[in-house]
C-alpha positions as semicolon CSV with decimal commas, in nm:
position;residue;x (nm);y (nm);z (nm)
1;X;8,728;10,162;9,675
2;X;8,797;9,862;9,467
3;X;8,582;9,795;9,160
4;X;8,546;9,485;8,941
5;X;8,517;9,513;8,566
6;X;8,393;9,217;8,363
7;X;8,604;9,161;8,051
8;X;8,617;8,912;7,774
9;X;8,887;8,646;7,787
10;X;9,044;8,784;7,467
11;X;9,091;9,124;7,635
12;X;9,247;8,957;7,941
13;X;9,494;8,776;7,714
14;X;9,583;9,088;7,517
15;X;9,641;9,290;7,833
16;X;9,825;9,001;8,001
17;X;9,580;8,990;8,290
18;X;9,654;8,653;8,439
19;X;9,428;8,466;8,677
20;X;9,469;8,559;9,041
21;X;9,425;8,195;9,142
22;X;9,496;7,899;8,916
23;X;9,312;7,646;9,133
24;X;8,986;7,829;9,176
25;X;8,768;7,660;9,438
26;X;8,498;7,928;9,448
27;X;8,156;7,763;9,456
28;X;8,046;7,978;9,159
29;X;8,371;7,948;8,969
30;X;8,419;8,324;8,963
31;X;8,748;8,408;8,792
32;X;8,941;8,718;8,897
33;X;9,254;8,847;8,732
34;X;9,540;9,032;8,894
35;X;9,452;9,387;9,001
36;X;9,554;9,672;8,775
37;X;9,559;10,051;8,767
38;X;9,617;10,266;8,461
39;X;9,980;10,378;8,444
40;X;9,884;10,747;8,479
41;X;9,715;10,699;8,817
42;X;9,860;10,738;9,163
43;X;9,657;10,542;9,419
44;X;9,394;10,421;9,174
45;X;9,120;10,485;9,433
46;X;8,968;10,816;9,328
47;X;8,664;10,811;9,099
48;X;8,864;10,976;8,822
49;X;9,148;10,723;8,845
50;X;8,904;10,430;8,851
51;X;8,740;10,580;8,540
52;X;9,077;10,608;8,363
53;X;9,151;10,243;8,434
54;X;8,803;10,125;8,330
55;X;8,823;10,317;8,001
56;X;9,168;10,178;7,929
57;X;9,044;9,822;7,985
58;X;8,797;9,858;7,698
59;X;9,025;10,059;7,469
60;X;9,110;9,843;7,164
61;X;9,449;10,017;7,145
62;X;9,548;9,947;7,506
63;X;9,834;9,712;7,583
64;X;9,972;9,544;7,893
65;X;10,226;9,825;7,935
66;X;9,939;10,073;7,992
67;X;9,875;9,921;8,335
68;X;10,053;9,894;8,668
69;X;9,997;9,588;8,879
70;X;9,990;9,706;9,242
């Protein structure tokens, strides 16, 4: 299934993870970025593929090109 990973704004900028919605009307102001999967994954749903994506999100050497945006 789908997982959410909290990340710092600086990481979102570096990885070019743009806001899913610019005019957020959520009562709590929750901000979500576009969905991503690591480029080496297939469906992104298996536990292993989710782990690869999560690890890449916190890798200081990761870049926007390391991710697919399904």
